[in-house]
C-alpha positions as CSV (number, residue, x, y, z in Angstrom):
1,M,100.1,-19.5,103.4
2,S,101.1,-22.3,105.6
3,D,100.1,-25.9,104.8
4,I,98.5,-26.1,108.2
5,N,96.1,-23.3,107.5
6,F,95.3,-24.7,104.0
7,N,94.6,-28.1,105.5
8,K,92.3,-26.6,108.2
9,I,90.4,-24.6,105.6
10,S,90.0,-27.5,103.2
11,K,88.8,-29.7,106.0
12,I,86.1,-27.2,106.9
13,I,85.0,-26.8,103.3
14,S,84.9,-30.5,102.8
15,K,82.8,-31.0,105.9
16,H,80.1,-28.6,104.7
17,T,80.1,-29.4,101.0
18,K,80.8,-33.1,101.1
19,V,83.7,-32.7,98.6
20,K,86.8,-34.7,99.3
21,E,89.7,-32.7,100.7
22,E,92.0,-33.9,97.9
23,F,89.7,-32.1,95.3
24,I,90.0,-28.7,97.1
25,N,92.7,-26.3,96.1
26,L,93.2,-22.5,96.0
27,E,90.9,-22.2,93.0
28,T,88.0,-23.9,94.8
29,S,85.0,-21.5,95.3
30,A,81.3,-21.3,95.7
31,E,81.1,-21.1,91.9
32,T,83.0,-24.4,91.4
33,I,81.2,-26.5,94.1
34,D,77.4,-26.9,93.7
35,R,77.0,-27.8,97.4
36,W,78.6,-24.5,98.5
37,D,75.3,-22.8,98.9
38,S,74.3,-20.0,101.3
39,L,73.8,-22.4,104.3
40,A,77.1,-24.1,103.7
41,H,78.8,-20.7,103.4
42,I,77.5,-19.6,106.7
43,N,78.6,-22.9,108.3
44,I,82.1,-22.6,106.7
45,I,82.5,-19.0,108.0
46,V,81.3,-20.0,111.6
47,D,83.8,-22.9,111.6
48,I,86.6,-20.7,110.3
49,E,85.9,-18.2,113.1
50,K,86.0,-21.0,115.7
51,E,89.1,-22.7,114.2
52,F,91.2,-19.5,113.9
53,N,89.7,-17.8,117.0
54,I,88.6,-14.7,115.0
55,Q,85.5,-12.8,114.3
56,I,84.6,-11.9,110.7
57,K,82.6,-8.8,110.1
58,T,79.2,-9.3,108.5
59,A,80.2,-7.0,105.6
60,K,83.2,-9.3,104.8
61,V,81.4,-12.6,104.9
62,G,80.1,-12.4,101.3
63,E,83.6,-11.8,100.0
64,L,85.0,-14.9,101.5
65,N,83.6,-17.3,98.9
66,S,86.7,-19.1,97.8
67,V,89.7,-20.8,99.3
68,K,92.0,-18.1,97.9
69,S,89.9,-15.2,99.4
70,I,89.7,-17.0,102.8
71,T,93.5,-17.7,102.9
72,Q,94.3,-14.1,101.9
73,F,92.0,-12.8,104.6
74,L,93.6,-15.0,107.2
75,N,97.1,-14.0,106.2
76,K,96.4,-10.3,106.7
């Protein structure tokens, strides 16, 4: 994964969870951040779609609940 993509993803997650970017890494997930709730998750997904100019299928949204899963999805 490129550093640019990681930086964009961590910025988006930081924006919606209020966790500083320097504390976000590949192991960061909805399980490790209390504020990554269902509303934050939807906002994260919407911003990722905008930032990367993609459309994520509804069935896939629930699986993208960590930095690692998001980066793997984007790298496909």
